[in-house]
Each structure stands twice: as C-alpha cells, then as structure tokens.
C-alpha positions as CSV (number, residue, x, y, z in Angstrom):
1,M,-3.8,1.0,1.5
2,N,-5.2,1.5,5.0
3,T,-8.5,0.0,3.8
4,N,-6.6,-3.1,2.5
5,D,-4.6,-3.4,5.7
6,T,-7.9,-3.3,7.7
7,E,-9.2,-6.1,5.6
8,V,-6.0,-8.2,6.1
9,V,-6.3,-7.6,9.9
10,W,-9.9,-8.6,9.9
11,A,-9.1,-11.8,8.1
12,V,-6.4,-12.7,10.6
13,L,-8.6,-12.0,13.6
14,Q,-11.7,-13.7,12.2
15,K,-9.6,-16.8,11.7
16,N,-8.7,-16.7,15.4
17,G,-12.3,-16.5,16.6
18,Y,-12.9,-12.7,16.9
19,E,-16.3,-11.3,15.9
20,R,-16.8,-7.8,14.4
21,C,-19.3,-5.4,16.0
22,H,-20.5,-2.1,14.5
23,E,-20.7,0.1,17.7
24,A,-17.5,1.0,19.6
25,Q,-19.4,0.8,22.9
26,Q,-20.0,-2.9,22.3
27,A,-16.4,-3.8,21.6
28,D,-13.8,-5.5,23.8
29,V,-11.0,-4.6,21.3
30,I,-10.8,-1.3,19.4
31,M,-8.2,-1.1,16.6
32,V,-7.0,2.2,15.1
33,V,-5.4,1.8,11.7
34,T,-3.0,4.8,11.2
35,C,-1.1,6.7,8.6
36,A,2.0,8.8,9.1
37,I,2.4,10.4,5.7
38,R,1.2,13.8,6.9
39,E,1.0,15.6,10.2
40,G,-2.7,16.2,10.0
41,A,-3.3,12.4,9.8
42,E,-1.3,11.9,13.0
43,Q,-3.1,14.7,14.9
44,K,-6.5,13.0,14.1
45,I,-5.2,9.8,15.7
46,W,-4.0,11.6,18.9
47,H,-7.4,13.2,19.3
48,R,-9.1,9.8,18.7
49,L,-6.9,8.1,21.3
50,K,-7.9,10.7,23.9
51,H,-11.6,9.9,23.2
52,L,-10.9,6.1,23.4
53,H,-8.9,6.7,26.7
54,A,-12.0,8.3,28.2
55,M,-14.2,5.5,27.0
56,K,-11.8,3.0,28.6
57,E,-11.9,4.8,31.9
58,R,-15.7,4.8,31.9
59,R,-16.0,1.1,31.1
60,S,-17.7,-1.1,33.7
61,A,-15.3,-3.5,35.5
62,R,-18.0,-6.2,35.0
63,R,-17.4,-6.2,31.2
64,G,-13.7,-6.7,31.5
65,P,-10.9,-4.5,30.2
66,L,-11.2,-2.6,26.9
67,Q,-8.1,-3.2,24.7
68,I,-7.0,-0.4,22.5
69,T,-4.7,-1.3,19.6
70,V,-2.7,1.1,17.3
71,L,-1.8,-0.4,13.9
72,G,0.1,0.7,10.9
73,C,2.6,3.4,10.0
74,M,2.1,5.7,13.1
75,A,2.6,2.6,15.3
76,E,6.0,2.0,13.5
77,R,7.1,5.6,13.7
78,L,5.9,6.7,17.1
79,K,6.0,3.6,19.2
80,E,7.9,5.2,22.1
81,R,5.6,8.2,22.2
82,L,2.5,6.1,22.0
83,L,3.6,4.1,25.1
84,E,4.7,7.2,27.1
85,R,1.9,9.6,26.1
86,E,-1.0,7.3,25.7
87,R,-0.8,4.8,28.5
88,S,-4.2,3.4,27.6
89,V,-2.8,1.8,24.5
90,D,-2.5,-2.0,25.0
91,V,-1.1,-3.2,21.7
92,I,1.1,-1.6,19.1
93,A,1.6,-3.4,15.8
94,G,3.5,-2.2,12.7
95,P,2.5,-2.9,9.1
96,D,4.4,-6.2,9.0
97,S,3.1,-7.6,12.3
98,Y,-0.6,-8.2,11.6
99,K,-0.3,-12.0,11.8
100,D,1.0,-11.6,15.3
101,L,-2.0,-9.7,16.6
102,P,-3.8,-12.7,18.2
103,R,-0.7,-13.4,20.3
104,L,-0.2,-9.7,21.2
105,L,-3.8,-9.3,22.3
106,A,-3.6,-12.5,24.4
107,V,-0.3,-11.4,26.0
108,S,-1.7,-7.9,26.8
109,R,-4.9,-9.3,28.2
110,H,-3.2,-12.0,30.3
111,Y,-0.4,-9.9,31.8
112,Q,-2.3,-6.6,31.9
113,Q,0.5,-4.7,30.2
114,S,1.3,-3.3,26.7
115,A,2.5,-5.6,24.0
116,I,4.4,-4.4,20.9
117,N,5.7,-5.8,17.6
118,V,6.9,-3.2,15.1
119,L,9.6,-5.3,13.4
120,L,9.8,-4.6,9.6
121,S,10.1,-7.6,7.4
122,L,12.1,-8.2,4.2
123,D,9.6,-10.7,2.8
124,E,6.1,-10.3,4.4
125,T,3.5,-9.5,1.7
126,Y,0.5,-11.2,3.3
127,A,0.2,-13.2,0.1
128,D,-1.2,-16.2,2.1
129,V,-4.0,-14.0,3.7
130,M,-7.2,-13.6,1.7
131,P,-8.5,-10.2,3.0
132,V,-12.1,-10.2,4.3
133,R,-13.8,-7.2,2.6
134,L,-15.4,-4.7,4.9
135,N,-18.2,-4.1,2.5
136,A,-19.0,-7.4,0.7
137,D,-21.6,-5.7,-1.5
138,S,-19.4,-3.1,-2.9
139,P,-18.6,-3.5,-6.7
140,T,-15.0,-2.3,-6.1
141,A,-12.1,-3.9,-4.3
142,F,-8.4,-3.3,-3.5
143,V,-5.7,-5.9,-4.1
144,S,-2.2,-5.2,-2.5
145,I,0.5,-6.4,-4.9
146,M,3.6,-5.2,-3.1
147,R,4.7,-3.5,0.1
148,G,7.4,-1.0,1.0
149,C,9.4,1.4,-1.1
150,D,13.1,1.7,-2.1
151,N,13.1,5.2,-3.6
152,M,14.3,7.2,-0.5
153,C,12.8,10.5,-1.5
154,S,14.2,13.0,1.0
155,Y,10.7,14.2,2.3
156,C,9.1,10.8,2.6
157,I,8.8,8.5,5.6
158,V,7.4,5.4,3.8
159,P,10.7,3.4,3.5
160,F,11.1,3.8,7.3
161,T,7.5,2.9,8.3
162,R,6.7,0.3,5.5
163,G,10.2,-1.1,4.9
164,R,11.9,-2.2,1.7
165,E,10.1,-3.1,-1.5
166,R,8.9,-6.7,-1.8
167,S,6.3,-8.1,-4.2
168,R,3.7,-10.8,-4.0
169,P,3.9,-13.7,-6.4
170,I,1.8,-13.1,-9.5
171,D,-0.1,-16.4,-9.0
172,S,-1.4,-15.2,-5.6
173,I,-2.6,-11.9,-7.0
174,V,-4.3,-13.5,-10.0
175,K,-6.0,-16.0,-7.7
176,E,-7.3,-13.1,-5.5
177,V,-8.6,-11.3,-8.5
178,Q,-10.4,-14.4,-9.7
179,I,-12.1,-14.8,-6.3
180,L,-13.2,-11.2,-6.4
181,R,-14.5,-11.6,-9.9
182,D,-16.5,-14.7,-9.0
183,N,-18.0,-12.7,-6.1
184,G,-19.4,-10.0,-8.3
185,V,-16.7,-7.3,-8.0
186,K,-16.6,-5.1,-11.1
187,E,-13.6,-3.0,-10.5
188,V,-10.3,-3.8,-8.8
189,T,-7.4,-1.4,-7.9
190,L,-3.9,-2.8,-7.6
191,L,-2.1,-1.2,-4.6
192,G,1.5,-0.5,-3.7
193,Q,3.6,2.3,-2.3
194,N,5.4,2.2,-5.6
195,V,3.0,0.0,-7.5
196,N,4.6,0.0,-11.0
197,S,8.0,-1.0,-9.7
198,Y,6.4,-4.4,-8.9
199,R,8.8,-7.4,-9.6
200,D,7.9,-11.0,-8.8
201,L,11.1,-12.8,-8.0
202,S,9.5,-16.0,-6.6
203,N,10.1,-18.3,-9.5
204,I,13.7,-17.5,-10.4
205,P,16.1,-20.4,-9.6
206,S,19.0,-19.1,-7.5
207,N,21.6,-20.9,-9.8
208,T,20.1,-19.8,-13.1
209,T,22.5,-19.0,-15.9
210,E,19.9,-17.7,-18.4
211,Q,19.8,-14.1,-19.5
212,I,17.6,-12.2,-17.0
213,T,15.7,-8.9,-17.5
214,N,16.8,-5.7,-15.9
215,S,14.4,-3.0,-14.7
216,K,13.1,-0.7,-17.4
217,V,13.3,2.9,-16.0
218,A,11.8,5.6,-18.2
219,P,14.5,7.5,-20.2
220,G,16.0,10.4,-18.3
221,F,15.1,8.9,-14.9
222,H,17.5,7.3,-12.4
223,T,17.3,5.6,-9.0
224,V,19.3,5.6,-5.8
225,Y,19.4,1.8,-5.8
226,K,21.1,-0.6,-8.1
227,T,19.2,-1.8,-11.2
228,K,16.9,-4.7,-10.3
229,V,17.4,-7.8,-12.3
230,G,15.2,-10.8,-13.0
231,G,11.6,-11.5,-12.1
232,M,8.3,-10.6,-13.7
233,R,7.6,-6.9,-14.0
234,F,4.5,-4.8,-13.6
235,D,3.6,-4.9,-17.3
236,E,3.3,-8.7,-17.1
237,L,1.2,-8.6,-14.0
238,L,-1.1,-6.0,-15.5
239,R,-1.5,-8.2,-18.6
240,Q,-2.3,-11.3,-16.6
241,V,-4.8,-9.6,-14.4
242,A,-6.5,-8.0,-17.4
243,E,-6.7,-11.4,-19.2
244,T,-8.0,-13.1,-16.1
245,A,-10.9,-10.8,-15.6
246,P,-11.8,-9.2,-19.0
247,D,-15.1,-7.9,-17.6
248,M,-13.5,-6.1,-14.7
249,R,-12.1,-2.6,-14.8
250,I,-8.5,-2.6,-13.7
251,R,-6.8,0.4,-12.0
252,F,-3.6,0.9,-10.0
253,T,-2.1,3.3,-7.5
254,S,0.3,4.8,-6.5
255,P,2.9,4.8,-9.3
256,H,6.3,6.5,-9.7
257,P,6.9,8.3,-13.0
258,K,10.3,6.5,-13.5
259,D,8.5,3.1,-13.8
260,F,6.2,4.0,-16.6
261,S,8.0,2.0,-19.2
262,E,6.6,1.8,-22.7
263,D,5.8,-1.9,-22.0
264,V,3.4,-0.7,-19.2
265,L,1.9,1.9,-21.4
266,R,1.3,-0.5,-24.3
267,V,-0.6,-2.9,-21.9
268,I,-2.8,0.0,-20.8
269,R,-3.4,0.8,-24.5
270,D,-4.0,-2.8,-25.7
271,Y,-6.4,-4.0,-23.0
272,P,-9.8,-2.2,-22.9
273,N,-10.5,-3.2,-19.3
274,V,-7.4,-1.4,-18.0
275,C,-8.6,2.1,-17.3
276,K,-7.0,4.8,-19.3
277,N,-6.3,6.9,-16.3
278,L,-2.8,7.7,-15.0
279,H,-1.8,9.1,-11.7
280,L,1.5,10.8,-12.6
281,P,2.9,12.7,-9.6
282,A,4.7,15.9,-10.6
283,Q,6.0,17.0,-7.2
284,S,7.7,20.1,-8.6
285,G,8.6,21.8,-11.9
286,N,11.9,23.1,-10.6
287,D,15.0,21.0,-11.2
288,A,16.8,22.2,-8.0
289,V,13.8,21.3,-5.9
290,L,13.5,17.9,-7.6
291,E,17.2,17.3,-6.9
292,R,16.7,18.1,-3.2
293,M,13.7,15.9,-3.1
294,R,15.8,13.0,-4.6
295,R,13.1,12.3,-7.1
296,G,15.5,11.0,-9.8
297,Y,14.4,13.1,-12.7
298,S,14.4,16.7,-14.1
299,R,11.5,18.8,-15.4
300,D,12.6,18.0,-18.9
301,A,12.6,14.3,-18.3
302,Y,9.1,14.5,-16.8
303,L,7.8,16.4,-19.9
304,R,9.4,13.9,-22.3
305,L,7.7,11.1,-20.4
306,V,4.4,13.0,-20.8
307,D,5.1,13.2,-24.6
308,T,5.7,9.5,-24.7
309,I,2.5,8.8,-22.8
310,R,0.6,11.0,-25.2
311,S,2.1,9.3,-28.2
312,I,1.0,5.8,-26.9
313,L,-2.2,6.9,-25.0
314,P,-3.7,10.0,-26.7
315,M,-5.2,12.3,-24.1
316,S,-8.3,14.4,-24.3
317,V,-8.0,18.2,-24.8
318,Y,-8.9,18.7,-21.1
319,Q,-6.0,16.6,-19.9
320,A,-3.6,18.4,-22.3
321,I,-4.8,21.8,-21.0
322,F,-4.3,20.7,-17.4
323,L,-0.7,19.6,-18.0
324,W,0.1,22.8,-19.9
325,F,-1.4,24.9,-17.0
326,L,0.5,22.9,-14.4
327,W,3.9,23.5,-16.0
328,R,3.1,27.1,-17.0
329,N,2.5,27.9,-13.3
C-alpha cells in the first residue's frame, strides 16, 4: 500500500511540475511515506527524521531551504508529536490529502512555516489519479481498489489512520489494469486494507426500488457494522479484471476471512489467471482471544471456512499440513 501511495503522490507532483531525483543530497523536497501498523515501523521513521534534520542543517543557504514532508498513516496518527518533536518537518499530509501536496509545499515554502492537512475523507479513492510507477520496467504492479476499513478490530489502528471503507468504481480499476497490460505488466495485485469487502456503489440510483444485494459474509462470521446493501461486490470486480487481462496473473491483498464468500472462491477457481493463493489471516486459535480482538468469528467458524475453501479450491498436501500444524499448536 505504501508503494502504491508513493506512486499516487509522484503522479500528483509530476503533474504540478516537480522532477524526481535519485540522490537525497540533490533534492529540494524529501518525502517520507510512513506506516503506523507496528511500533518498529514508527521507530525507523523517527531515526530517519533525525538524519534528515542533520542534512537540512548542513544545507547551504545558496541552494535554498530543504523541505521535509511526512506522509501517510504516521502523519495522521502523530501529527502533534511530529510538529513538536521534529521541528524540521515542513509538511504533514495524511493518506487522503495527497492531492493537496502542491499547495501545502507552496504555503510552507512561501511563509517559512509548517503546513498540515490530515483530514480523513469519506469518498477519496484517488480513482482519477493514474499512479506513475516507480519502476516502469517491472513486470508487476499494484492497483488500489479501496481505502480504509470498517472492521474496528480492537488492536488495529487502520480505521483511525485510513478512515472508513470506500471503494473505487469498477470502471476506473479495469481501465488502470488495461493500461498496465498494454505497458507490458504481467502480474497485478489488487490492494485494500480489507480488499475482499470491496463494494462499488457508484452506479446505484438513489431512488431505486429494485431488489438490491446484501453483503455475503462467510457462515459463522459477523461484523460490527450493519449489513451493506447494493453495489457490485469483490467477486464481480475479480471476474471483470480477470476477463480484461486474461494473460496477466491476478493477486489480491489483504483480505478478511469473513469476506471469502463462495462467489469469490468460485471466481478464483474458474479463472486460470487468478492465482490460487490465499492470504487467510488466523490471528488466534483461541475463542476468548478472538472475542477480545473483535475479529467476528470463532475458531470453529474459521476451520469451517478452511473446509469450504478446500472443497472449492483443493489444496496441496503441504498447505494442508501447515494448517493442521497451525491449529495443533
């Protein structure tokens, strides 16, 4: 996700006349794309900011000021600490503020003070921004299909740093995949904080009286939010992407077990270019711990889902042994 965010940021800045350099010493603006999911990731950023602060202090006045920008989840979570502890930081922008970066940089440069925008959005998906790939020669690429998360697991900060779930229109995703295909990309990974809860609501009339489709949560699973209705679900997106680029391998991450409906599993089974590889987070095999984590399922429900997956997508003996060992321990 950070790689994709970086490519979105680069697309925004390139459109506004910025040029990319490959050595930090040559830069007039240095941007640090951050993660806040684990403490270790944050500690790396604090150490990197100390290094950048020293670089800024050594910079010759003839070259003009060096602007240091902190982007992403850590910017959202620790905005006050960043301003107080790292006074060398010029711009702070949250995950939904990347389009505002040219203005923030101009304000900071003109007024010689910090500029900040960490407002979370209910609808920003960057669907109108075509990311500029950092490595144009790579045979693989990432496509963000949704942002945010509604699950509210008790240990997770994502809903507070990335906001509520909102999905890109299917048409914009398919168009991006087509462009990547035409540029020689051989494998694409669909990205989202809860990727298989994708739901495109863009083409539903507000006054419709037709029967609309509810979310399909796996049996034995439940959510903390109301059942979502209407829209096109992840299985339909996966089907359209697979049909659009039959010669490309299709992957996706990160999913939630509750959203592995049989419809999704059948698409994976029926389309040879959708990789038969599932990331199925277990978190814990203890019901009491799962309850405290607010995961929305029990050990038994998880194992029944594994049985369903095996019946639709037969696994190798190595995968079966791994799952048995996981739950035995």
